[in-house]
C-alpha positions in Angstrom: 51.9 -39.8 -55.6 55.2 -40.0 -53.7 56.4 -42.9 -51.5 55.7 -40.8 -48.4 52.1 -40.2 -49.5 51.7 -44.0 -50.0 53.0 -44.6 -46.5 50.5 -42.2 -44.9 47.6 -43.7 -46.9 48.7 -47.2 -45.9 48.6 -46.1 -42.2 44.9 -45.2 -42.5 45.2 -41.4 -42.5 43.6 -39.5 -45.4 46.0 -37.1 -47.1 43.1 -34.7 -47.8 42.0 -34.2 -44.2 44.5 -32.4 -42.0 44.9 -33.5 -38.4 43.0 -31.5 -35.6 45.2 -29.1 -34.0 42.7 -26.8 -32.3 42.8 -26.4 -28.5 39.6 -28.3 -28.0 41.0 -31.3 -29.7 44.2 -31.0 -27.7 42.2 -31.3 -24.5 40.6 -34.5 -25.7 37.0 -33.4 -25.2 34.3 -32.9 -27.9 33.3 -29.3 -28.7 29.9 -29.7 -26.9 31.3 -31.4 -23.9 30.5 -29.4 -20.7 34.0 -30.2 -19.3 35.5 -28.1 -22.1 36.6 -24.9 -20.3 36.9 -22.9 -23.5 33.3 -23.6 -24.6 31.3 -20.4 -24.8 28.4 -20.4 -22.3 27.0 -16.9 -22.6 23.2 -16.5 -22.8 21.4 -13.7 -24.5 19.6 -11.1 -22.4 16.2 -12.3 -23.6 17.0 -15.8 -22.4 18.0 -14.5 -19.0 14.8 -12.4 -18.7 12.7 -15.4 -19.7 14.4 -17.6 -17.1 13.8 -14.9 -14.5 10.1 -14.7 -15.3 9.8 -18.5 -15.1 11.6 -18.5 -11.7 9.3 -15.7 -10.4 6.2 -17.6 -11.7 7.3 -20.8 -10.0 8.0 -18.9 -6.8 4.5 -17.2 -6.9 2.9 -20.6 -7.5 4.7 -22.2 -4.5 3.8 -19.2 -2.3 0.1 -19.6 -3.1 0.4 -23.3 -2.6 1.9 -22.7 0.9 -0.8 -20.1 1.8 -3.7 -22.3 0.7 -2.1 -25.4 2.4 -1.7 -23.5 5.6 -5.4 -22.3 5.5 -6.6 -25.8 4.8 -4.5 -27.2 7.7 -5.7 -24.6 10.2 -9.4 -24.6 9.2 -9.5 -28.3 8.7 -7.9 -29.0 12.0 -10.2 -26.5 13.7 -13.2 -28.2 12.2 -12.0 -31.7 13.0 -11.1 -30.9 16.6 -14.5 -29.3 17.3 -16.4 -32.0 15.5 -14.6 -34.7 17.6 -15.1 -32.8 20.8 -11.5 -32.2 21.5 -12.2 -28.4 21.5 -15.4 -27.0 22.8 -17.2 -25.3 19.9 -19.4 -23.3 22.4 -16.4 -21.2 23.3 -14.2 -21.4 20.2 -16.8 -21.7 17.4 -16.5 -23.9 14.3 -15.6 -23.0 10.7 -18.8 -24.4 9.3 -20.8 -22.4 11.8 -18.8 -19.3 11.0 -19.7 -19.7 7.4 -23.4 -20.0 8.4 -23.1 -16.8 10.4 -21.6 -15.0 7.4 -24.5 -16.2 5.2 -26.9 -15.0 7.8 -25.3 -11.6 8.2 -25.4 -10.9 4.4 -28.8 -12.4 3.8 -30.9 -11.6 6.9 -28.8 -8.8 8.5 -28.5 -7.8 12.1 -30.6 -6.1 14.8 -28.9 -2.9 13.9 -29.6 -2.9 10.2 -28.0 -4.7 7.2 -24.3 -5.8 7.4 -23.5 -3.4 4.6 -24.7 -0.3 6.6 -22.8 -1.4 9.7 -19.7 -2.1 7.6 -19.9 1.3 5.9 -20.0 3.0 9.3 -16.9 1.2 10.4 -15.1 1.9 7.1 -15.9 5.6 7.3 -14.6 5.9 10.8 -11.4 4.0 10.0 -10.7 6.0 6.8 -11.3 9.3 8.4 -9.2 8.4 11.4 -6.5 7.1 9.0 -6.5 10.3 7.0 -6.5 12.6 10.0 -3.9 10.6 11.9 -1.6 10.3 8.9 -1.7 14.0 8.1 -1.1 15.0 11.7 1.7 12.5 12.2 3.5 13.6 9.0 3.3 17.3 9.9 4.4 16.8 13.5 7.1 14.3 12.6 8.6 16.5 10.0 8.5 19.6 12.2 10.0 18.0 15.2 12.5 16.1 13.2 13.7 19.3 11.5 13.7 21.5 14.7 15.7 20.1 17.6 14.3 22.8 20.0 10.7 21.7 19.3 11.7 18.1 19.7 13.2 18.7 23.1 10.2 20.7 24.3 7.4 18.5 23.0 9.2 15.1 23.4 8.2 14.3 27.0 4.5 15.2 26.3 4.4 13.0 23.3 5.8 10.1 25.3 3.3 10.6 28.0 0.3 10.6 25.6 1.7 7.6 23.8 1.9 5.7 27.2 -1.8 6.2 28.0 -3.8 3.0 27.3 -5.9 3.4 24.2 -9.0 2.0 25.8 -8.8 4.8 28.4 -8.6 7.4 25.6 -11.6 5.7 24.0 -13.6 6.0 27.2 -12.7 9.6 27.5 -13.7 10.3 23.9 -17.0 8.5 24.3 -17.8 10.5 27.4 -16.8 13.8 25.7 -18.3 13.3 22.3 -21.0 10.7 22.8 -21.8 7.6 20.8 -21.5 9.3 17.4 -18.7 9.1 14.8 -16.3 11.8 16.2 -15.3 9.6 19.1 -14.4 6.7 16.9 -12.5 8.9 14.4 -10.5 10.5 17.2 -9.4 7.2 18.7 -8.5 5.8 15.3 -6.6 9.0 14.5 -4.6 8.8 17.8 -3.5 5.3 17.0 -2.5 6.2 13.5 -0.8 9.4 14.6 1.9 7.7 16.7 2.6 5.0 14.1 3.2 7.7 11.4 4.8 10.3 13.7 7.7 8.2 14.9 8.5 7.0 11.3 8.4 10.5 9.9 10.5 11.9 12.8 13.1 9.2 12.3 13.0 9.6 8.5 13.8 13.3 8.8 16.6 12.6 11.3 18.2 10.1 8.8 18.6 12.7 6.0 22.2 13.4 5.2 23.3 16.7 6.9 25.8 17.3 4.2 23.1 17.2 1.6 21.0 19.8 3.5 24.1 22.0 4.0 24.9 21.9 0.3 21.4 22.9 -0.7 21.4 25.8 1.8 24.8 27.0 0.4 23.1 27.1 -3.0 20.5 29.5 -1.6 17.6 27.3 -0.8 15.0 28.6 1.7 13.8 26.4 4.6 10.6 25.7 2.7 12.6 24.6 -0.4 14.8 22.4 1.8 11.8 20.7 3.2 10.0 20.3 -0.1 13.0 19.1 -2.2 15.2 17.3 0.4 13.6 16.5 3.7 10.2 15.3 2.7 11.2 13.2 -0.2 13.9 11.5 1.9 11.5 10.8 4.8 8.7 9.6 2.4 10.2 6.1 2.4 9.8 5.9 6.1 6.3 7.5 6.1 4.9 5.2 3.4 6.3 2.2 5.2 4.4 3.2 8.3 1.1 3.3 6.4 0.9 -0.5 6.2 0.8 -0.7 10.0 -1.1 2.5 10.5 -4.2 1.4 8.6 -4.4 -1.7 10.8 -4.3 0.7 13.8 -7.1 2.7 12.3 -9.3 -0.4 12.0 -8.5 -1.3 15.6 -9.3 2.2 16.9 -12.7 2.2 15.2 -13.6 -1.3 16.4 -12.5 -0.6 20.0 -14.5 2.6 20.1 -17.5 0.9 18.7 -17.2 -1.9 21.3 -17.1 0.8 24.1 -20.3 2.4 22.8 -21.9 2.9 19.4 -25.2 3.0 17.6 -24.0 1.1 14.5 -20.8 -0.6 13.3 -19.0 -4.0 13.2 -17.7 -3.4 16.7 -21.2 -3.1 18.0 -22.1 -6.4 16.3 -19.1 -8.0 17.9 -20.0 -6.6 21.3 -23.5 -8.0 21.1 -22.3 -11.4 19.9 -19.9 -11.5 22.8 -22.7 -10.7 25.3 -24.8 -13.6 23.9 -21.9 -16.1 23.8 -21.9 -16.3 20.0 -18.2 -16.8 18.9 -19.2 -17.7 15.4 -20.6 -14.2 14.7 -17.5 -12.7 16.3 -15.3 -14.8 13.9 -17.6 -13.9 11.0 -17.1 -10.2 11.7 -13.3 -10.8 11.9 -13.4 -12.4 8.5 -15.3 -9.3 7.0 -12.7 -6.9 8.5 -9.8 -9.1 7.3 -11.1 -9.0 3.7 -11.5 -5.2 3.9 -8.0 -4.8 5.4 -6.4 -6.9 2.7 -8.0 -4.8 0.0 -6.7 -1.6 1.7 -3.3 -3.1 2.1 -3.2 -3.8 -1.7 -4.2 -0.2 -2.5 -1.5 1.1 -0.1 1.1 -1.1 -1.9 0.1 0.4 -5.2 0.4 3.9 -3.7 3.9 3.1 -2.4 5.0 1.9 -5.9 3.7 5.1 -7.5 5.0 7.6 -4.9 8.4 6.0 -4.6 9.1 5.4 -8.3 12.2 7.5 -8.0 13.7 5.3 -5.3 16.4 2.7 -6.4 15.1 -0.9 -5.9 16.0 -2.4 -2.5 18.0 -5.6 -2.3 14.9 -7.8 -2.0 13.3 -6.0 -5.0 16.4 -6.2 -7.1 16.8 -9.9 -6.5 13.3 -10.5 -7.9 14.0 -8.6 -11.2 
């Protein structure tokens, strides 16, 4: 061992361990220190997906917590205010009495038959009106959106009909077709028609004209242009209108039943209104709300299936 080696050993530095000369050591931080800029921080794709699923799960839980909390606050406050006499339950009802009315409707029934028979009548009217109005609105919207001449000719008349109060149309349909189902279906179809028509019309107008011109240059017929370009492009607008249109179908059926009917939820509401029974009115509203939520869920499934080709929107992409 040389004299230089003895001096290094005497200074407390081992001759067998070379000094650290890597860049991490030169910064003075440990390799696992977060301040180290050169520390690799990449995560695997599986870890990112797992983190995304956990974030979506937490978000869903908090959404349901908020929904349940809001319902508890509204119903609890309603029950408390009516119980303490701050709100007159004779006019505004009471949640506990609404529940009793629901139990009575499903166990005893009504003067017009069981609640299931009356609900089925209203559901039939709403579904038929929804189907007729959607089909007519799609056809008219696509035709007028594709043909400027037809749009200019029919435009004023469509605006006039749309401006007529729906309750007036309902009265006209009741007088013309009686108390049966056709009047209810027609009123529901009219409400659905305009909701779908304007969206279909605007969806066709939003199609890129250059795309249509290119397809025509390639020899496509008007029917092929509509089938492969216009309708798929407008389908996003049409499907979006169905969420609102189904609510209009329910409204149309109920309004027509209130004006005159032999059976239906609207008839039960009308009779409860005449006897100053707000609890039964709210009970019927709960039944219709449950049915509407189920229908909304089915429409959402249809939207996902029909629009599978569509790139995800910004809100959908952020949740992936």
